[in-house]
C-alpha positions as CSV (number, residue, x, y, z in Angstrom):
1,M,-0.1,-0.1,0.0
2,R,1.2,3.5,-0.8
3,L,0.8,6.3,1.5
4,K,-1.2,9.2,-0.4
5,I,-1.1,12.1,1.9
6,W,-1.0,14.7,-0.6
7,Q,-1.6,14.6,-4.2
8,I,1.4,15.0,-6.5
9,L,1.3,17.8,-9.3
10,T,3.7,19.3,-11.8
11,S,7.3,20.1,-11.0
12,T,6.7,23.7,-11.7
13,C,5.2,24.0,-8.2
14,L,8.3,22.8,-6.6
15,A,10.2,25.7,-8.2
16,L,7.5,28.3,-7.0
17,F,7.7,26.9,-3.5
18,S,10.9,25.5,-2.5
19,A,12.1,28.5,-0.7
20,L,9.2,28.7,2.0
21,S,9.3,26.6,5.2
22,H,7.9,27.2,8.7
23,A,10.5,27.3,11.7
24,G,9.2,27.8,15.2
25,N,8.6,31.4,16.3
26,Y,7.4,32.9,19.8
27,Q,6.5,36.3,18.3
28,D,2.8,36.9,19.7
29,W,1.2,38.8,22.4
30,W,1.6,36.8,25.7
31,W,-0.4,36.8,29.2
32,D,-0.8,35.4,32.5
33,P,-4.6,34.8,32.7
34,Q,-4.5,35.0,36.4
35,Q,-3.2,38.6,36.2
36,S,-5.6,40.1,33.4
37,G,-4.4,43.8,32.7
38,M,-1.2,43.4,32.1
39,G,0.8,41.2,29.5
40,F,3.9,40.8,27.0
41,N,4.7,41.6,23.7
42,V,7.3,39.1,22.5
43,G,9.4,39.6,19.1
44,H,11.4,37.2,17.5
45,Q,13.7,37.5,14.8
46,G,16.3,34.7,14.3
47,N,17.9,33.7,17.4
48,T,17.1,36.9,19.0
49,V,14.0,37.7,21.2
50,V,12.8,41.2,22.7
51,V,10.2,41.2,25.3
52,A,8.2,44.5,26.3
53,W,6.3,43.9,29.7
54,Y,3.5,46.3,30.1
55,N,2.4,46.6,33.7
56,Y,1.6,49.1,36.6
57,G,4.1,51.1,38.9
58,E,3.6,51.4,42.6
59,D,1.9,54.8,41.7
60,G,-0.6,52.5,39.9
61,K,0.1,54.4,36.4
62,A,1.1,52.4,33.3
63,S,4.6,51.4,33.1
64,Y,6.7,48.9,30.9
65,L,9.9,47.1,31.1
66,T,11.9,45.7,28.3
67,M,14.5,42.7,28.0
68,A,16.6,41.5,24.8
69,G,18.9,38.7,23.9
70,P,19.6,35.6,22.3
71,L,17.7,32.4,22.9
72,N,19.6,29.6,24.7
73,G,17.6,26.7,23.6
74,T,14.4,27.6,24.4
75,V,15.2,30.1,27.4
76,L,16.0,33.9,27.5
77,K,17.8,35.5,30.3
78,A,18.6,38.9,30.4
79,G,18.5,42.1,32.1
80,L,15.4,44.2,32.8
81,Y,15.5,47.9,31.9
82,R,13.2,50.7,32.2
83,G,12.9,53.4,29.6
84,T,12.3,57.1,30.2
85,G,12.2,59.7,27.6
86,P,10.4,63.1,26.1
87,A,6.7,62.7,25.3
88,P,5.8,62.4,21.6
89,G,5.5,65.6,19.7
90,P,7.6,68.2,17.6
91,G,9.9,68.6,20.5
92,Y,10.6,64.7,20.6
93,S,14.3,63.8,20.7
94,S,16.0,60.7,20.9
95,S,19.0,61.7,22.7
96,Q,16.9,62.3,25.8
97,V,16.0,58.6,25.9
98,K,17.6,56.5,28.7
99,Q,17.3,53.0,29.7
100,T,18.3,51.8,33.1
101,L,18.8,48.5,34.2
102,V,16.6,47.7,37.1
103,G,16.6,44.1,37.6
104,E,16.9,40.7,35.5
105,A,14.3,38.2,34.3
106,S,14.3,34.9,32.3
107,I,11.3,33.5,30.1
108,T,11.4,29.7,29.3
109,F,9.5,28.6,26.4
110,G,8.0,25.1,27.6
111,T,5.9,24.8,24.4
112,D,5.0,26.8,21.2
113,T,2.0,28.1,23.3
114,H,3.2,28.3,27.4
115,A,5.9,30.0,28.8
116,Q,7.1,30.5,32.4
117,F,8.4,34.1,33.4
118,N,10.5,34.7,36.4
119,Y,11.7,38.5,37.4
120,S,13.2,40.3,40.0
121,F,13.5,44.0,40.1
122,D,12.9,47.2,42.5
123,G,12.8,44.6,45.5
124,K,10.0,42.6,43.8
125,E,10.3,38.9,42.7
126,G,7.8,36.6,41.2
127,T,6.8,33.7,38.7
128,M,4.1,33.9,35.8
129,A,2.7,31.1,33.8
130,L,2.1,32.7,30.3
131,E,0.3,31.8,27.3
132,R,-0.3,33.2,24.0
133,F,-3.0,35.6,24.0
134,T,-5.8,35.5,21.7
135,Y,-7.6,38.6,21.1
136,A,-9.2,37.9,17.7
137,T,-10.5,34.4,15.9
138,M,-8.1,33.5,12.9
139,D,-10.0,32.6,9.8
140,I,-8.0,29.3,8.6
141,T,-10.6,28.3,5.9
142,G,-9.6,29.0,2.3
143,S,-7.6,27.1,-0.8
144,W,-3.9,27.0,-1.2
145,D,-1.0,25.8,-3.7
146,F,1.2,24.1,-1.3
147,V,4.7,22.3,-0.9
148,N,5.6,20.1,1.9
149,K,8.9,18.5,3.0
150,N,8.1,15.0,4.6
151,T,9.9,13.0,6.8
152,Y,8.9,9.2,7.2
153,I,9.2,7.1,10.3
154,G,8.9,3.4,10.9
155,C,7.2,2.6,7.6
156,D,7.6,-0.8,6.6
157,Y,7.0,-0.4,3.1
158,L,9.7,0.3,0.2
159,G,10.4,3.9,-0.5
160,H,9.0,5.6,2.6
161,N,11.8,5.6,5.4
162,K,13.4,8.5,3.7
163,N,12.7,12.6,3.2
164,K,10.3,13.6,0.2
165,I,8.9,16.6,-1.3
166,D,5.3,16.7,-2.2
167,Y,3.2,19.6,-3.6
168,G,-0.5,20.2,-5.0
169,T,-3.6,21.8,-4.0
170,M,-5.5,21.8,-0.6
171,R,-8.4,23.6,1.0
172,I,-9.7,24.0,4.4
173,V,-13.6,24.1,4.9
174,K,-15.7,24.7,8.3
175,Q,-17.8,21.9,9.4
176,T,-21.2,22.5,11.0
177,S,-20.1,21.9,14.8
178,A,-17.8,24.5,16.8
179,N,-14.0,24.4,15.9
180,D,-14.5,21.4,13.3
181,Y,-12.7,21.7,10.2
182,L,-12.1,19.5,6.8
183,L,-8.7,19.8,5.2
184,Q,-9.1,18.1,1.4
185,T,-6.0,17.3,-0.7
186,G,-7.9,15.5,-3.5
187,S,-6.5,12.4,-2.4
188,C,-6.7,12.4,1.3
189,D,-9.3,14.2,3.8
190,I,-8.2,15.2,7.5
191,A,-11.1,16.2,9.8
192,F,-10.0,17.8,12.6
193,K,-11.0,19.7,15.7
194,A,-9.1,23.2,15.9
195,S,-8.0,25.3,18.8
196,Q,-6.3,28.9,18.6
197,A,-3.5,30.2,20.8
198,G,-2.6,33.6,20.0
199,G,-1.5,33.7,16.5
200,Q,-1.3,29.8,16.1
201,V,-3.7,27.3,15.5
202,S,-3.4,23.6,16.5
203,G,-5.6,20.8,15.8
204,V,-6.2,16.8,16.3
205,G,-8.1,14.5,14.1
206,T,-8.1,11.7,11.7
207,F,-7.3,11.4,8.1
208,Q,-8.6,9.0,5.5
209,C,-7.5,8.5,1.8
210,E,-8.4,7.2,-1.3
211,D,-6.4,4.2,-1.3
212,G,-7.7,3.1,2.0
213,A,-5.1,4.6,4.4
214,V,-6.6,5.6,7.7
215,G,-4.9,7.1,11.0
216,S,-4.5,9.9,13.3
217,A,-3.6,13.5,12.4
218,V,-2.0,16.4,14.5
219,I,-1.5,20.0,13.4
220,S,0.9,22.5,14.8
221,K,2.0,26.0,14.6
222,M,-0.6,26.8,11.8
223,T,-0.7,30.5,11.0
224,V,-2.5,32.1,8.5
225,S,-2.1,35.5,6.6
226,D,-3.7,37.0,3.6
227,Q,-1.7,35.0,0.9
228,V,0.2,32.2,3.1
229,M,-0.6,29.6,5.0
230,R,2.1,27.5,7.2
231,M,1.8,24.5,9.6
232,N,3.3,21.4,10.9
233,L,1.7,18.1,10.4
234,V,2.0,14.8,11.8
235,V,0.1,11.9,10.4
236,T,0.3,8.1,11.7
237,D,-1.0,5.1,10.1
238,A,-3.4,3.0,12.0
239,P,-2.1,-0.1,13.5
240,P,-0.5,-2.5,12.1
241,L,1.4,-0.1,9.9
242,R,2.3,2.6,12.5
243,C,4.1,4.7,9.6
244,I,4.5,8.2,10.7
245,Q,4.6,11.3,8.3
246,E,6.1,14.4,9.7
247,A,5.4,17.3,7.4
248,V,6.5,20.9,7.3
249,V,3.6,22.7,4.9
250,T,3.6,26.1,3.1
251,G,0.7,27.0,1.0
252,V,0.0,30.4,-1.1
253,K,-3.2,31.4,-2.7
């Protein structure tokens, strides 16, 4: 039996999409739901993470602290700085902006959607359990031309224990039940229940293909913009095969 997770199209698609890939990224709004009213804006470029923590001072007025540096694995540890400067307007001068070191902090990204923040500044210490902040529902429906890089694990049929590039057309449609979606590729359907955390969507479900292959499917790190969709996908054949296919998928409209 051949595994047909994606429909193969012409080789011109590969040239169009081969430069696209989906790496993990922590950029988003984050918060501790137990401490609503303050939160974090996390920027992530390359291996550098910048964090702006908006909170409140002892006087009850809005304040913010910043930290920045390279990730060591999944951990950022850096000094906490408080900035001062002139008010916006015609007289604004960047020469008056000052950053003062007031403490230190670390943020450990335990998963793509959860992190732990430890801080010490101005005589205060604490720990916060963070998660991505969802402020708008993401629309993941649509049709895309896609390319995906596959890695096969534990497959017991010829030719499916190596990396492979597939490309084709896929679409995601909303089902009647809440958070239920159907991903269709022409040769396989994946029915999954989606959950959103900030700017990412994940999903768990099952797949069924024209050749009779069935099994489980896990979607993670899905992001959707106006023209681009990216996600990670893991599908596992039902016993006794237990063939696992891991794919990094990028699609464009």
